[in-house]
N, C-alpha and C positions, 0 to 999 in steps of 0.2 A: 314313043321316043321320050326318054327321061330328060327332064329339064336340067340344064347345067347349074350346079350350086353357085350361090351368090358369093363373090370374093370377099365382101364385107362380112358375111356370116362366118366364113372360114377364119378370118383374122380374129374375130371376137372369140371363138372357141379356143384358138391357140393361146390368146391372152389369159383365159380362165385357167388353162392347164399350167401355164407358167407360174401364175400366181399361187395356185394350190401347191405346187412343188416347192416354191420358195417359202411359203408359210411352214410347210412341214420341216424343211431344213432348219429354219429359225427356232422351232419348237425343240428339235433335237439338240441344237447347240445350247439353248437355254437350260435344258435338263442336265446336260453335261456339266455346265458351269455350276449349277446348283449342287450337284452331287459332289463336285470338287470342293466348294466353299463351305459345306456344312459339317466339316469335321470338327470335333471338339478341340479346345485349346491343348488339352493334356495328351491328345492322341499322337503316337510316334509317327514321324514322317516315313512314307514308303520310299525306300532307296531307288526303286525303278522310276518314280516320278521326279526325283531330284537329281538323278544321276547326270542329266544333261544340263542342269542349271548351275551357274556359279554360286558359290557360297556367299551369303550376304556379309558385308563388312560391318563389324560392331566394335564398340569401344567397351572395355571392361574395367572393373575396379575390384580390388580385394576386400572382402569383409574383414573388418578389424575388430579386435577385442580391446575394450577400454572401460575404465571406471567413469561413470557419468552421473550427474545429479538427478534425483526425482524431485519434481518441483510443482508448484501451483502458481499459475499467473493470474493476476488481478489488476484492476484499475483503482487507485486510491487517491488520497488528497493529503498534502502536507499541511500540518497544523502546529501551532506554537505549543511548546511544552508548558509555558505559563503565559497568562494573558490577564491583564487588569485594566479596568477603566478607573482613571483617577477622578474621585469626587471629593469635595470639601467636607470636613467634619464639623465645620461651623459656617455660619453665614457671614458674609463680609464682602469687602471690595478688593479686587485684585490690584496690587500696587507694583508687582514686579514679576517678570517671567525670566527664568535662570537656565534655559536650555535652548538648543536650536531644534527646529522641527526635523525629524527623521534621524536625529543623532543616537549614538549608542549611550545608554543610560546605565549608571551603576547603582546598586542597591544603597539607599541612604542619600543619594544625591538630591539637592534641593531643586524643585521644579518651579514652584509658585511661592509668592509671599502675599499675604493679605494684610490689610490695615490692622495694626496692632493697638491703636490708641484706645478703642472702647474696651478691649480686653485687659489692657494695663489698668484702666480705671476700675474695672470690675475686680481685679486682683487687690488693688489698693483698698477698696471698700471691704473686701473679705478679711484682709489683714487687720483693718481697724476693728471690725467686729470681734476678731479673735482676741485682740488686745483688751477689749472691753469685757469679754467673757473671762479672760484670765484674771483681770482685776477684781471681778465679782467673786471669783473662786478664792482668791487671796483674802478678801474681806470676810467671806463665809467661814474660812478656816480660822481666822483670828477670833471671831465670835464664838465659834464652837470650843476653841481652846479656853477662852475665858469661862464658859459655862461649865467645862469639865472640872475646874478647880473648886467649884462650890456645889457640884452635883452631889446628891444625897443628903443635902441639908435643907433646912426650912427656907433658905434664901431663894431657891428657884424650884419650880415645879417640874415634875418629870415630863409634862407635856412641853414646856418651853425648851427643855434640853433636847427632846426628840425633834422639835421643829428645827433647831440649829443644825442637828446632824442631817436632816433632810435637805436643808438649804445647801449644805456642802455637796451633796449628791447631785442636786439640780445644777449647781454651778459647774461641776465636772462634766456633766452631760452637755451643757451649753458650750463648753470649751471644746469638746470633741466634735460637735456639730460645726462650729466655726472653723476648726481645723480642716474638716472635710470640705467646707466651702472654699477655703484658701487653696487646698489642693486641686479642686475642680477649676477654679480660676486660672491656676498656673497651667493646668493641662490645656485649657481652652486657648490660652495665650500661646502655648507651644503649637497648637493647631494652626496658627497664622502662617507657619512655615510648613509647606506641603513638600514631602520628600518621596522618592520612589521606593516602593516596597520590594522590588525585584530588579535583577539585572535584565536588560533587554533593549530593544530598539523602539525609540519613540515615534509615534505617528504625528499627524498634523495637530497643532493645538486647536482646541475647540472654544477657547475664551481668550480674550485680549485683556491687556492692562486697562483698568477702569471699569471692567464689567463687575456687576454685582453677582455673586454666586450664593446659592442657597445650600444649607446644610443637608448632606446626604442626598442630594437631588441633582445638582448640575454637573454634567459630564465635562471634564476639563481636558483630558488627554487619555490616549490609549497607548499601552506599552505591551509588547509581545517579546517573549524570549525565543529566539530562533536557533540558538546553539546551546544544547542539542535541540533537534526538532523531531517531531513524530511523522511517520507516514501511516496514515489510518486507511485501512482497506477492509474488504469483506470476502468471505467464502461462503459457499452454499452449504446448507445443513448436511447434505450427503457427504461433504469433505470433512466434517467436524470430527468424527470419530478417528479418522486417519491422522489429523493434525494433533489431536489430544494424545494419540498413542505415541507419536515421535516427540512431542513435547515432554512426556514422561521419561523418555530415554536420554535426551540431550537437548541442549539449547539450539533453537532453530535460527538460521541466518536468513535475512531478506536482502535482496538486491533491488535498489530503487534508482529509477532514472526518470528525467523529464521526457515527454514525447519528443522525438527527434535527436536526443542525446546519443552519441556513438558509445560503443562499448557495452559492457555488461551492467553498468550502474555502480552506485555507491553501496558498500556493504553495511548493513545494520543488523541489529539483533531483535528478535521478536520479544517484546516485553509485556504484552497485554493480550488477553483473550476474554471477550465479554462473557458474562455469566448467563446469558439467555439468547435464544434465537428470536430475531425480530419477526413477529407474526406476519406483518404486512408483506415482507419481501422473502422470508424464508432464508435469511442470511445471518451470519455471525460476524461481529465487528472485531477486528484485530488491530494491533498497533505495533509498529517497529520503531525503534529509536536509532537515530542517525546523529553523528557528531556535528556535521554541517559547519565546521570551523570556517570554511571559505564562503559561507552563506550562499551556496549554490541553489539551495531550495528556499522558497519563500512561502510564508503562510498563505494557504488558500489555493496553491497551485495543484493541478492534477498530475499525478505521477503514475508510472507503470511499476508494479511491484511483482517480483518473483520470489516466492517463499520456497526455500530449499528444505525438503523434508529429510532426505537422507542420500547416500551415495549408492548407486547401483553398481556392485562389483562385477567385473568381467562381462559387461554388456557387449552385445554384437552390434556393430554399426555398419550400415550400407548407405551409399548416396540416395538422396531423395529421388533422383531420376531413375533409380533401379527398381523402385516399387511401383508396380502397375495395378490396375483395378479392373476386374472382370465381373461378370454376373455372379461368379462363385466367391468373390471376395478379393483380397489382395494377393498378389503373387509376384515372384521374382524369376527371371530367366537366368539360370547359371550356365557355365561353361565347364565341361568336365576335361579330363586329361587328354582326351582325343579330340578336342575342340568341337564337341557337339553340344547344342543347347539343350537344356533340361528345364522342364516347367516345375516350379516349386511354390506351392501355396505357403504363405507366411502370415504371421501374426505380429503386428508392430506395436510398440509402445510410444513414448514421447519422442518429439523430433528435437534434435540437438544440432542443427544445421544438416545432420544426417538422420536417418531413421534408426531408432533402436528396434532391432528385431528380436522379439521375445521367443519365437519358435519358428523353425523352418530353415534357418541358415547357420552354418558353423563358421568360426573364424578361419580366415585364409581362403575360403571359397571365392571363385571369381564370379562376379555378377555382371550382367550386361547393363550398361548405363546409357547407351546410345545405339540406335539401329534396331530396336526391338520390332519395329513394324514389319520388316521383311523376314523375321526369324520364324522358323517352324520348329516346335519342340521335337527333339530327337535328331534334327537335321544338323549338318555342318555349318560352321560359321568361320569367317576369316577375320583374324585379329591383327591389325597393323603392328609391326615391330615396336613402334613408339608407345603403343598401348599396353604392352605386355606387363609393365611394372607399375601401372597406375594403381595407387592406393587410395583408401578413404582418407580424407583430410582429418587431421586430429581434432577431436572435439574437446580436448582439454582446455578449459577456460579458467580464468582467475577464481571464478566461483567454485569450479570443481576442485582446484588445488586447496581452497580454503576448506571445503567440505571434507577432502581427504585428510587434511592436517588435523581437523577436529576429531 
């Protein structure tokens, strides 16, 4: 008689069967999902697979044709067009200050006055020596005239006559020397009044009344000319050939603004390109000139510079949201006349709030700007009525208008 099978053993065997069958089902489902998800982006959708699915809702915009600038962005610094450090040309004591710290200074305006007394005395001494030299010259001329009346006779030797002629020449030289001394004394007296050599804005004074300043040594004041002002910036050496090419064709515009400033910036003109590449950095220094009549820029401030090289005619623009990135590169999903999505690889240029598309899109084509995640290339899409006429925002900026006008 066979023994009856243990119920616990029967339950264990049944659990194993259920587990094995469940595992097999999970594997089959996983393989099916993998086969569905591994289709390439550019593969057309199978109508039989999408027939029962609603078309994804997307927003579209029309690619637009427009003239836009080609530019180089850089970070630079505002620097004064002229800058001087006032130092005395004589040594002396400061007796008067004739300006306010930080004031606008005009060329020739008096800044400081030094004690004139010692220099007036030096001038008086030089003038006295000049008078003495002139008297000596007069006496030498009188004696020479007397000797000339008896020259050639036995009353005077030729050596005595030549001595009198030489005395006149020596006296004339002494007069010339003392005249130079008088002129020097007058110049040094004029140096007691220190004037500005340029128009500009004064800094803080570096000496006070009563201080002793030394000739060509003591810094007394800094003056900087801020209108016009320079925006100095750099480009890398790979961009040098391109900049030189466009400089030879026309004058280049630069748009400069402070970090955080709204708008496109202040228009200036490129006026300087350095004659060498800096070996340490591999960059070339450039300079744009701005009028700066409102003193918006201050010397030493960091600025953002956009150097416009030329205008790209008939460039194709699409919104930035339309350009996507895959392993194959940049692409755009377009919508054809039958409201089906199409995969379009593109090549983009510079960004002007929208992308400039160099290749891959034509003006007027509809591009998807929202909802790309659910779109299958070749599959239908649904476009709300309010999105049918969405266009690319205009990229025409004041700088573009200026570039076109030039």
